[in-house]
All heavy atoms as an XYZ file, in Angstrom:
804
protein
N      17.820     -7.408     -7.112
C      17.314     -6.350     -6.250
C      17.701     -6.612     -4.801
O      17.727     -7.746     -4.359
C      15.791     -6.293     -6.312
C      15.197     -5.480     -7.396
S      13.401     -5.435     -7.142
C      13.111     -3.790     -7.642
N      17.925     -5.565     -4.098
C      18.208     -5.636     -2.672
C      16.898     -5.762     -1.882
O      15.846     -5.335     -2.336
C      18.935     -4.363     -2.235
C      20.299     -4.199     -2.845
C      21.372     -4.795     -1.967
O      21.231     -4.877     -0.758
N      22.454     -5.219     -2.577
N      17.017     -6.322     -0.677
C      15.846     -6.493      0.180
C      15.116     -5.176      0.395
O      13.886     -5.119      0.318
C      16.273     -7.101      1.518
C      15.148     -7.251      2.507
C      14.082     -8.099      2.253
C      15.157     -6.549      3.696
C      13.043     -8.236      3.164
C      14.133     -6.684      4.619
C      13.071     -7.532      4.343
N      15.837     -4.106      0.634
C      15.190     -2.812      0.905
C      14.358     -2.342     -0.278
O      13.278     -1.764     -0.092
C      16.223     -1.757      1.282
O      17.164     -1.577      0.244
N      14.809     -2.605     -1.492
C      14.053     -2.220     -2.686
C      12.791     -3.065     -2.823
O      11.719     -2.546     -3.147
C      14.909     -2.390     -3.939
C      16.103     -1.469     -4.011
C      17.029     -1.846     -5.148
O      17.623     -2.935     -5.112
O      17.130     -1.035     -6.087
N      12.937     -4.361     -2.586
C      11.790     -5.271     -2.667
C      10.770     -4.907     -1.603
O       9.561     -4.835     -1.867
C      12.255     -6.733     -2.526
C      13.122     -7.120     -3.731
C      11.072     -7.675     -2.363
C      13.903     -8.400     -3.556
N      11.250     -4.659     -0.389
C      10.367     -4.334      0.728
C       9.505     -3.113      0.423
O       8.303     -3.111      0.704
C      11.203     -4.100      1.985
C      10.472     -4.098      3.310
C       9.821     -5.445      3.567
C      11.435     -3.762      4.436
N      10.090     -2.114     -0.183
C       9.328     -0.898     -0.476
C       8.231     -1.126     -1.510
O       7.297     -0.336     -1.605
C      10.263      0.223     -0.932
O      10.833     -0.082     -2.178
N       8.297     -2.219     -2.255
C       7.280     -2.517     -3.266
C       6.121     -3.352     -2.712
O       5.104     -3.524     -3.391
C       7.912     -3.256     -4.446
O       8.230     -4.596     -4.088
N       6.243     -3.849     -1.489
C       5.208     -4.701     -0.892
C       4.129     -3.857     -0.219
O       4.381     -2.716      0.164
C       5.842     -5.662      0.117
C       6.902     -6.617     -0.441
C       7.494     -7.460      0.686
C       6.329     -7.494     -1.540
N       2.924     -4.425     -0.054
C       1.845     -3.676      0.598
C       2.239     -3.210      2.001
O       3.011     -3.882      2.699
C       0.706     -4.692      0.676
C       1.007     -5.698     -0.377
C       2.498     -5.763     -0.475
N       1.697     -2.077      2.404
C       1.992     -1.534      3.728
C       1.317     -2.373      4.813
O       0.367     -3.115      4.548
C       1.528     -0.071      3.850
O       0.112     -0.032      3.693
C       2.215      0.803      2.822
N       1.796     -2.216      6.027
C       1.293     -3.005      7.160
C       0.921     -2.123      8.344
O       0.873     -2.586      9.480
C       2.339     -4.052      7.588
C       3.688     -3.379      7.856
C       2.468     -5.157      6.543
C       4.683     -4.210      8.595
N       0.633     -0.873      8.078
C       0.320      0.069      9.152
C      -0.866     -0.381      9.999
O      -0.974     -0.008     11.168
C       0.023      1.453      8.579
C       1.215      2.054      7.856
O       2.363      1.668      8.159
O       0.992      2.906      6.977
N      -1.734     -1.180      9.431
C      -2.938     -1.635     10.119
C      -2.706     -2.882     10.976
O      -3.601     -3.328     11.680
C      -4.031     -1.934      9.093
C      -3.662     -3.021      8.130
N      -2.706     -2.860      7.144
C      -4.114     -4.286      8.017
C      -2.583     -3.982      6.464
N      -3.427     -4.862      6.975
N      -1.486     -3.463     10.930
C      -1.223     -4.712     11.640
C      -0.383     -4.493     12.895
O       0.572     -3.732     12.899
C      -0.482     -5.697     10.734
C      -1.241     -6.218      9.531
C      -0.351     -7.131      8.702
C      -2.500     -6.940      9.971
N      -0.739     -5.218     13.943
C       0.067     -5.253     15.166
C       1.048     -6.416     15.114
O       2.162     -6.325     15.619
C      -0.825     -5.390     16.390
N       0.608     -7.528     14.477
C       1.438     -8.732     14.438
C       0.828     -9.737     13.463
O      -0.298     -9.574     12.997
C       1.544     -9.356     15.821
N       1.589    -10.777     13.212
C       1.105    -11.947     12.475
C       1.464    -13.166     13.320
O       2.588    -13.275     13.808
C       1.761    -12.067     11.087
C       1.315    -10.915     10.191
C       1.424    -13.420     10.443
C       1.968    -10.906      8.817
N       0.493    -14.054     13.515
C       0.780    -15.310     14.195
C       0.764    -16.420     13.153
O      -0.033    -16.400     12.211
C      -0.227    -15.624     15.316
O      -1.552    -15.562     14.794
C      -0.085    -14.650     16.463
N       1.656    -17.381     13.335
C       1.788    -18.503     12.414
C       1.559    -19.809     13.153
O       2.076    -20.002     14.264
C       3.185    -18.525     11.793
C       3.580    -17.310     10.978
C       5.053    -17.391     10.594
C       2.716    -17.185      9.737
N       0.805    -20.692     12.525
C       0.486    -21.998     13.095
C       0.805    -23.078     12.065
O       0.677    -22.860     10.862
C      -1.016    -22.095     13.421
C      -1.485    -21.073     14.419
C      -1.889    -19.804     14.009
C      -1.528    -21.370     15.774
C      -2.321    -18.859     14.924
C      -1.962    -20.423     16.696
C      -2.364    -19.173     16.255
O      -2.791    -18.239     17.160
N       1.195    -24.249     12.573
C       1.326    -25.418     11.713
C       0.678    -26.574     12.450
O       1.025    -26.865     13.605
C       2.782    -25.722     11.394
C       2.931    -26.790     10.322
C       4.358    -26.890      9.820
O       5.303    -26.699     10.562
N       4.490    -27.174      8.545
N      -0.278    -27.206     11.798
C      -1.029    -28.311     12.389
C      -1.638    -27.910     13.735
O      -1.647    -28.699     14.685
C      -0.138    -29.549     12.550
C       0.408    -30.051     11.226
O      -0.328    -29.990     10.216
O       1.575    -30.476     11.186
N      -2.113    -26.667     13.822
C      -2.779    -26.188     15.022
C      -1.851    -25.732     16.139
O      -2.305    -25.267     17.173
N      -0.552    -25.865     15.935
C       0.435    -25.467     16.950
C       1.005    -24.094     16.613
O       1.424    -23.859     15.474
C       1.579    -26.500     17.015
O       1.038    -27.784     17.329
C       2.612    -26.109     18.064
N       1.021    -23.210     17.597
C       1.591    -21.886     17.400
C       3.089    -22.005     17.150
O       3.815    -22.587     17.957
C       1.339    -21.000     18.625
C       1.928    -19.587     18.579
C       1.277    -18.752     17.480
C       1.781    -18.910     19.928
N       3.540    -21.481     16.005
C       4.969    -21.478     15.674
C       5.628    -20.177     16.088
O       6.755    -20.174     16.579
C       5.171    -21.650     14.166
C       4.788    -22.959     13.535
C       5.006    -22.896     12.031
C       5.612    -24.079     14.137
N       4.944    -19.076     15.809
C       5.577    -17.777     16.050
C       4.542    -16.673     16.039
O       3.476    -16.796     15.439
C       6.614    -17.494     14.973
N       4.901    -15.598     16.703
C       4.164    -14.340     16.615
C       5.201    -13.305     16.200
O       6.181    -13.075     16.922
C       3.537    -13.962     17.945
C       2.772    -12.641     17.887
C       2.157    -12.305     19.241
N       1.640    -10.956     19.260
C       0.346    -10.646     19.224
N      -0.557    -11.601     19.186
N      -0.040     -9.385     19.237
N       5.005    -12.714     15.036
C       5.935    -11.723     14.511
C       5.310    -10.355     14.730
O       4.268    -10.046     14.158
C       6.225    -11.962     13.013
C       6.639    -13.413     12.760
C       7.309    -10.998     12.527
C       6.688    -13.781     11.282
N       5.942     -9.563     15.581
C       5.412     -8.257     15.958
C       5.772     -7.200     14.919
O       6.874     -7.213     14.367
C       5.976     -7.828     17.315
C       5.646     -8.772     18.457
C       4.199     -8.743     18.878
O       3.509     -7.724     18.622
O       3.744     -9.733     19.471
N       4.850     -6.287     14.676
C       5.101     -5.151     13.794
C       5.796     -4.070     14.617
O       5.166     -3.156     15.135
C       3.795     -4.635     13.187
C       4.030     -3.552     12.167
O       5.159     -3.206     11.849
N       2.943     -2.997     11.649
N       7.097     -4.217     14.740
C       7.908     -3.290     15.517
C       9.301     -3.245     14.895
O       9.636     -4.110     14.093
C       7.983     -3.731     16.978
C       8.640     -5.088     17.172
C       8.539     -5.583     18.608
O       7.690     -5.137     19.368
N       9.397     -6.507     18.973
N      10.083     -2.242     15.242
C      11.438     -2.167     14.681
C      12.190     -3.484     14.890
O      12.125     -4.081     15.968
C      12.082     -1.019     15.458
C      10.926     -0.153     15.858
C       9.799     -1.125     16.146
N      12.857     -3.931     13.858
C      13.597     -5.183     13.907
C      12.852     -6.360     13.307
O      13.466     -7.329     12.881
N      11.524     -6.281     13.270
C      10.748     -7.370     12.671
C       9.641     -6.864     11.745
O       8.941     -7.668     11.130
C      10.150     -8.277     13.751
O       9.306     -7.546     14.617
N       9.488     -5.557     11.610
C       8.442     -5.003     10.739
C       8.644     -5.427      9.288
O       7.668     -5.673      8.570
C       8.395     -3.486     10.852
N       9.878     -5.546      8.848
C      10.135     -6.004      7.478
C       9.624     -7.412      7.266
O       9.035     -7.724      6.225
N       9.798     -8.271      8.254
C       9.286     -9.638      8.146
C       7.770     -9.656      8.148
O       7.146    -10.438      7.425
C       9.829    -10.510      9.276
O      11.193    -10.798      9.053
N       7.148     -8.797      8.950
C       5.683     -8.717      8.938
C       5.223     -8.321      7.534
O       4.263     -8.885      6.999
C       5.153     -7.736     10.008
C       3.660     -7.490      9.847
C       5.457     -8.268     11.402
N       5.917     -7.401      6.927
C       5.545     -6.944      5.583
C       5.696     -8.068      4.553
O       4.817     -8.260      3.706
C       6.392     -5.737      5.201
C       5.808     -4.915      4.096
C       6.441     -3.544      4.055
N       5.896     -2.758      2.967
C       6.225     -1.513      2.727
N       7.089     -0.890      3.509
N       5.693     -0.868      1.726
N       6.777     -8.832      4.637
C       6.987     -9.964      3.727
C       5.921    -11.025      3.946
O       5.255    -11.467      3.004
C       8.398    -10.572      3.889
C       8.512    -11.909      3.160
C       9.469     -9.607      3.389
N       5.743    -11.443      5.187
C       4.767    -12.499      5.478
C       3.358    -12.065      5.086
O       2.584    -12.854      4.537
C       4.824    -12.896      6.953
C       5.876    -13.943      7.271
C       7.230    -13.629      7.295
C       5.518    -15.253      7.563
C       8.195    -14.577      7.598
C       6.465    -16.205      7.872
C       7.798    -15.873      7.888
O       8.747    -16.827      8.180
N       3.004    -10.813      5.368
C       1.686    -10.296      4.982
C       1.470    -10.437      3.478
O       0.403    -10.853      3.025
C       1.556     -8.838      5.427
C       0.302     -8.171      4.976
N       0.283     -7.266      3.954
C      -0.982     -8.285      5.412
C      -0.962     -6.847      3.771
N      -1.743     -7.446      4.647
N       2.488    -10.113      2.690
C       2.373    -10.206      1.230
C       2.299    -11.659      0.761
O       1.738    -11.933     -0.310
C       3.552     -9.499      0.568
N       2.810    -12.596      1.534
C       2.806    -14.011      1.148
C       1.500    -14.725      1.463
O       1.192    -15.739      0.851
C       3.942    -14.754      1.864
C       5.360    -14.365      1.492
C       6.349    -15.106      2.375
C       5.636    -14.622      0.023
N       0.743    -14.209      2.406
C      -0.472    -14.894      2.855
C      -1.512    -14.884      1.740
O      -1.823    -13.847      1.176
C      -1.031    -14.227      4.129
C      -0.020    -14.386      5.265
C      -2.385    -14.812      4.510
C      -0.330    -13.540      6.478
N      -2.054    -16.074      1.449
C      -3.050    -16.184      0.372
C      -4.464    -15.983      0.902
O      -4.678    -15.726      2.081
C      -2.901    -17.522     -0.367
C      -3.243    -18.725      0.497
O      -3.948    -18.634      1.497
N      -2.751    -19.882      0.101
N      -5.434    -16.128      0.037
C      -6.835    -15.893      0.401
C      -7.327    -16.863      1.471
O      -8.278    -16.564      2.188
C      -7.720    -15.987     -0.837
N      -6.677    -18.019      1.601
C      -7.068    -19.004      2.610
C      -6.289    -18.808      3.916
O      -6.292    -19.692      4.772
C      -6.834    -20.413      2.077
N      -5.635    -17.654      4.066
C      -4.826    -17.348      5.261
C      -3.711    -18.369      5.462
O      -3.428    -18.790      6.580
C      -5.704    -17.261      6.513
O      -6.615    -16.202      6.398
N      -3.093    -18.758      4.365
C      -2.022    -19.738      4.416
C      -0.781    -19.228      3.695
O      -0.867    -18.389      2.798
C      -2.441    -21.048      3.748
C      -3.561    -21.758      4.441
C      -3.973    -23.021      3.709
O      -3.582    -23.262      2.576
N      -4.773    -23.830      4.365
N       0.352    -19.781      4.096
C       1.606    -19.614      3.372
C       2.014    -21.022      2.969
O       2.314    -21.855      3.833
C       2.690    -18.946      4.228
C       2.259    -17.526      4.621
C       4.021    -18.923      3.485
C       3.198    -16.841      5.588
N       1.963    -21.309      1.673
C       2.321    -22.643      1.199
C       3.781    -22.665      0.743
O       4.507    -21.684      0.871
C       1.365    -23.105      0.097
C       1.381    -22.211     -1.129
O       2.333    -21.421     -1.321
O       0.434    -22.317     -1.927
N       4.207    -23.798      0.199
C       5.611    -23.941     -0.173
C       6.013    -23.015     -1.319
O       7.129    -22.499     -1.326
C       5.904    -25.398     -0.507
C       5.864    -26.239      0.763
C       5.962    -27.710      0.495
O       5.180    -28.265     -0.255
N       6.944    -28.344      1.126
N       5.125    -22.775     -2.254
C       5.435    -21.835     -3.340
C       5.608    -20.426     -2.780
O       6.514    -19.687     -3.174
C       4.337    -21.862     -4.401
N       4.758    -20.046     -1.835
C       4.880    -18.731     -1.202
C       6.179    -18.642     -0.401
O       6.831    -17.595     -0.392
C       3.680    -18.453     -0.301
N       6.567    -19.736      0.250
C       7.828    -19.738      0.998
C       9.000    -19.473      0.056
O       9.901    -18.685      0.385
C       8.021    -21.071      1.728
N       8.984    -20.091     -1.110
C      10.040    -19.855     -2.100
C      10.055    -18.390     -2.527
O      11.121    -17.783     -2.661
C       9.851    -20.768     -3.318
C      10.147    -22.216     -3.050
C      11.625    -22.477     -2.802
O      12.492    -21.741     -3.241
N      11.908    -23.537     -2.061
N       8.879    -17.823     -2.731
C       8.793    -16.414     -3.108
C       9.359    -15.535     -1.992
O      10.091    -14.589     -2.241
C       7.345    -16.019     -3.409
C       7.175    -14.556     -3.783
C       7.902    -14.198     -5.064
O       7.592    -14.718     -6.113
N       8.889    -13.317     -4.973
N       9.007    -15.853     -0.761
C       9.511    -15.091      0.372
C      11.024    -15.139      0.469
O      11.671    -14.123      0.753
N      11.601    -16.296      0.208
C      13.064    -16.416      0.239
C      13.692    -15.538     -0.834
O      14.731    -14.915     -0.598
C      13.471    -17.877      0.067
C      13.068    -18.796      1.230
C      13.321    -20.254      0.867
C      13.785    -18.413      2.512
N      13.054    -15.459     -1.982
C      13.556    -14.570     -3.041
C      13.435    -13.109     -2.602
O      14.353    -12.309     -2.837
C      12.793    -14.811     -4.343
N      12.336    -12.752     -1.950
C      12.144    -11.374     -1.496
C      13.143    -10.979     -0.419
O      13.556     -9.828     -0.348
C      10.733    -11.171     -0.978
C       9.690    -11.080     -2.047
C       9.873    -10.882     -3.386
C       8.280    -11.191     -1.854
N       8.668    -10.866     -4.029
C       7.677    -11.050     -3.123
C       7.476    -11.399     -0.738
C       6.299    -11.106     -3.298
C       6.115    -11.458     -0.914
C       5.528    -11.301     -2.180
N      13.518    -11.925      0.444
C      14.507    -11.615      1.476
C      15.897    -11.383      0.867
O      16.793    -10.892      1.551
C      14.567    -12.722      2.527
C      13.568    -12.572      3.645
C      12.525    -13.482      3.803
C      13.669    -11.546      4.572
C      11.614    -13.365      4.838
C      12.765    -11.419      5.616
C      11.740    -12.328      5.748
O      10.833    -12.209      6.775
N      16.055    -11.721     -0.385
C      17.251    -11.419     -1.177
C      18.539    -11.798     -0.458
O      18.724    -12.954     -0.096
C      17.237     -9.952     -1.605
N      19.407    -10.830     -0.240
C      20.724    -11.102      0.336
C      20.649    -11.679      1.750
O      21.573    -12.356      2.209
C      21.597     -9.835      0.324
C      21.177     -8.740      1.277
C      20.116     -7.774      0.761
O      19.530     -8.016     -0.325
O      19.867     -6.774      1.444
N      19.547    -11.488      2.446
C      19.415    -12.016      3.805
C      19.194    -13.533      3.808
O      19.507    -14.194      4.790
C      18.285    -11.310      4.548
C      18.525     -9.847      4.717
N      19.556     -9.343      5.488
C      17.892     -8.774      4.181
C      19.535     -8.018      5.433
N      18.537     -7.649      4.644
N      18.661    -14.080      2.705
C      18.452    -15.525      2.621
C      19.785    -16.260      2.661
O      19.940    -17.244      3.391
C      17.654    -15.891      1.355
O      16.360    -15.274      1.454
C      17.473    -17.392      1.226
N      20.765    -15.794      1.898
C      22.085    -16.433      1.900
C      22.715    -16.350      3.286
O      23.320    -17.312      3.770
C      22.990    -15.780      0.859
N      22.558    -15.212      3.963
C      23.093    -15.053      5.311
C      22.417    -16.030      6.269
O      23.074    -16.630      7.127
C      22.928    -13.605      5.778
C      23.676    -13.317      7.059
O      24.884    -13.638      7.134
O      23.063    -12.766      7.991
N      21.111    -16.212      6.125
C      20.380    -17.147      6.983
C      20.845    -18.581      6.748
O      20.948    -19.365      7.699
C      18.878    -17.026      6.732
N      21.132    -18.921      5.498
C      21.603    -20.273      5.196
C      22.996    -20.514      5.789
O      23.294    -21.614      6.238
C      21.620    -20.501      3.686
C      20.219    -20.585      3.107
C      20.192    -20.557      1.594
O      20.917    -19.797      0.950
N      19.348    -21.396      1.019
N      23.808    -19.494      5.813
C      25.161    -19.625      6.351
C      25.189    -19.561      7.878
O      26.128    -20.059      8.499
C      26.073    -18.534      5.783
C      26.320    -18.689      4.300
C      27.111    -17.523      3.718
O      27.221    -16.456      4.328
N      27.647    -17.727      2.524
N      24.179    -18.945      8.481
C      24.134    -18.758      9.932
C      22.756    -19.144     10.472
O      21.963    -18.263     10.842
C      24.454    -17.301     10.295
C      25.763    -16.822      9.752
N      25.865    -16.074      8.604
C      27.022    -17.019     10.197
C      27.135    -15.811      8.369
N      27.860    -16.376      9.319
N      22.436    -20.446     10.515
C      21.126    -20.873     11.026
C      20.855    -20.303     12.411
O      21.745    -20.266     13.270
C      21.250    -22.399     11.071
C      22.297    -22.723     10.050
C      23.271    -21.570     10.116
N      19.642    -19.798     12.589
C      19.233    -19.211     13.859
C      19.383    -17.704     13.921
O      18.771    -17.061     14.762
N      20.164    -17.129     13.013
C      20.375    -15.677     13.006
C      19.136    -14.937     12.511
O      18.854    -13.829     12.955
C      21.582    -15.338     12.130
C      21.945    -13.867     12.095
C      23.201    -13.624     11.265
C      23.531    -12.142     11.195
N      24.706    -11.906     10.320
N      18.407    -15.546     11.583
C      17.212    -14.943     10.978
C      16.044    -15.935     11.102
O      15.711    -16.623     10.144
C      17.457    -14.630      9.499
C      18.621    -13.734      9.228
N      18.551    -12.369      9.381
C      19.883    -14.006      8.815
C      19.722    -11.828      9.055
N      20.548    -12.799      8.713
N      15.415    -16.019     12.266
C      14.384    -17.050     12.467
C      13.200    -16.956     11.498
O      12.623    -17.991     11.142
C      13.940    -16.852     13.914
C      14.427    -15.500     14.302
C      15.617    -15.200     13.456
N      12.848    -15.766     11.055
C      11.716    -15.649     10.130
C      12.072    -16.184      8.746
O      11.210    -16.705      8.033
C      11.233    -14.202     10.057
C      10.682    -13.746     11.387
O      10.003    -14.496     12.079
N      11.005    -12.531     11.780
N      13.335    -16.092      8.369
C      13.798    -16.691      7.115
C      13.986    -18.191      7.313
O      13.605    -18.994      6.444
C      15.101    -16.018      6.626
C      14.865    -14.530      6.376
C      15.615    -16.713      5.363
C      16.124    -13.737      6.069
N      14.538    -18.594      8.441
C      14.706    -20.027      8.745
C      13.379    -20.764      8.613
O      13.309    -21.875      8.080
C      15.241    -20.235     10.160
C      16.658    -19.732     10.358
O      17.373    -19.483      9.366
O      17.051    -19.570     11.536
N      12.311    -20.134      9.092
C      10.983    -20.750      9.036
C      10.568    -21.004      7.587
O      10.038    -22.070      7.253
C       9.986    -19.820      9.743
C       8.758    -20.474     10.232
C       7.923    -19.532     11.101
N       8.615    -19.211     12.354
C       9.125    -18.005     12.656
N       9.003    -16.995     11.843
N       9.736    -17.810     13.801
N      10.821    -20.037      6.703
C      10.479    -20.216      5.288
C      11.373    -21.270      4.636
O      10.906    -22.036      3.788
C      10.585    -18.889      4.538
C       9.567    -17.822      4.930
C       9.815    -16.538      4.128
C       8.142    -18.303      4.740
N      12.640    -21.315      5.023
C      13.532    -22.360      4.506
C      13.016    -23.740      4.894
O      12.972    -24.657      4.059
C      14.962    -22.159      5.032
C      15.760    -21.020      4.420
C      17.004    -20.720      5.257
C      16.151    -21.359      2.982
N      12.614    -23.904      6.140
C      12.085    -25.185      6.603
C      10.816    -25.567      5.846
O      10.648    -26.721      5.433
C      11.827    -25.149      8.108
C      13.101    -25.066      8.918
C      12.860    -24.711     10.374
O      11.730    -24.425     10.801
N      13.926    -24.704     11.158
N       9.920    -24.611      5.652
C       8.683    -24.887      4.925
C       8.974    -25.271      3.481
O       8.372    -26.196      2.945
C       7.742    -23.685      4.976
C       6.408    -23.836      4.249
C       5.611    -25.031      4.777
C       5.593    -22.549      4.362
N       9.906    -24.575      2.855
C      10.208    -24.863      1.451
C      10.775    -26.265      1.263
O      10.672    -26.838      0.179
C      11.171    -23.820      0.882
O      12.467    -23.982      1.410
N      11.349    -26.844      2.320
C      11.954    -28.171      2.242
C      11.097    -29.251      2.909
O      11.499    -30.416      2.957
C      13.343    -28.133      2.887
C      14.286    -27.178      2.184
C      15.534    -26.865      2.987
O      15.757    -27.403      4.056
N      16.349    -25.964      2.456
N       9.934    -28.881      3.395
C       9.055    -29.821      4.099
C       8.334    -30.729      3.100
O       8.439    -30.560      1.884
C       8.044    -29.045      4.942
N       7.590    -31.672      3.630
C       6.828    -32.608      2.802
C       5.855    -31.847      1.899
O       5.314    -30.804      2.310
C       6.062    -33.577      3.695
N       5.634    -32.338      0.685
C       4.682    -31.675     -0.216
C       3.322    -31.473      0.458
O       2.856    -32.334      1.203
C       4.572    -32.655     -1.391
C       5.882    -33.392     -1.381
C       6.241    -33.523      0.084
N       2.747    -30.312      0.216
C       1.448    -29.987      0.796
C       1.533    -29.290      2.143
O       0.518    -28.909      2.712
N       2.737    -29.127      2.671
C       2.901    -28.447      3.963
C       2.591    -26.961      3.810
O       2.812    -26.377      2.755
C       4.342    -28.609      4.467
O       4.631    -29.963      4.713
N       2.090    -26.371      4.878
C       1.778    -24.937      4.864
C       1.704    -24.427      6.286
O       1.602    -25.191      7.238
C       0.457    -24.660      4.132
C      -0.749    -25.250      4.815
C      -1.471    -24.512      5.745
C      -1.171    -26.545      4.538
C      -2.574    -25.047      6.389
C      -2.274    -27.088      5.170
C      -2.982    -26.336      6.101
N       1.756    -23.097      6.413
C       1.508    -22.412      7.667
C       0.144    -21.759      7.563
O      -0.196    -21.202      6.527
C       2.528    -21.306      7.947
C       3.954    -21.761      8.099
C       4.988    -20.943      7.681
C       4.271    -22.986      8.664
C       6.300    -21.335      7.826
C       5.592    -23.383      8.809
C       6.610    -22.549      8.390
N      -0.613    -21.801      8.636
C      -1.822    -20.998      8.739
C      -1.410    -19.684      9.384
O      -0.642    -19.677     10.351
C      -2.899    -21.685      9.575
C      -4.106    -20.840      9.775
N      -5.044    -20.650      8.804
C      -4.486    -20.086     10.831
C      -5.966    -19.811      9.254
N      -5.647    -19.470     10.487
N      -1.885    -18.579      8.857
C      -1.504    -17.271      9.375
C      -2.728    -16.502      9.854
O      -3.787    -16.582      9.247
C      -0.779    -16.471      8.286
N      -2.543    -15.776     10.937
C      -3.598    -14.925     11.477
C      -3.049    -13.504     11.561
O      -1.993    -13.272     12.144
C      -3.994    -15.418     12.851
C      -5.111    -14.648     13.503
C      -5.467    -15.216     14.861
O      -5.504    -16.440     15.015
O      -5.697    -14.401     15.785
N      -3.773    -12.575     10.950
C      -3.378    -11.177     11.005
C      -3.986    -10.541     12.248
O      -5.200    -10.604     12.444
C      -3.871    -10.435      9.757
C      -3.401    -10.973      8.412
C      -4.034    -10.209      7.275
C      -1.887    -10.937      8.320
N      -3.147     -9.947     13.075
C      -3.597     -9.292     14.292
C      -3.654     -7.789     13.992
O      -2.629     -7.158     13.754
C      -2.640     -9.564     15.476
C      -2.356    -11.057     15.635
C      -3.186     -8.924     16.747
C      -3.560    -11.906     15.894
N      -4.859     -7.249     13.979
C      -5.059     -5.833     13.659
C      -4.675     -4.951     14.845
O      -4.779     -5.373     15.998
C      -6.526     -5.575     13.283
C      -7.062     -6.457     12.169
C      -6.423     -6.191     10.811
O      -6.140     -5.048     10.480
N      -6.203     -7.236     10.036
N      -4.281     -3.727     14.551
C      -3.982     -2.761     15.625
C      -5.267     -2.334     16.290
O      -6.317     -2.340     15.745
C      -3.263     -1.524     15.049
C      -1.815     -1.808     14.755
C      -1.108     -0.519     14.385
C       0.361     -0.798     14.143
N       1.084      0.396     13.718
């Protein structure tokens, strides 16, 4: 499946302004729900578990959902920072995770 097809199957994010990500209490990123990053907000929103975390299994799922963009990110580090972040998490020490905060509109 292509990313666009997968994206359309994920929950909507109309109620979100952004998602902030933390690791060990340090702010990693704020992903805004705006053109150019709304797709990433939708992916990350779908990955967040009941404990407001994205763990390594979720990172692997996210990489699969990004589909053809994951290969591009691997070939061009820094081009897709939201995918790079999931790649780093998937390869981090066991038990690593991101804490996520949903910022409502």
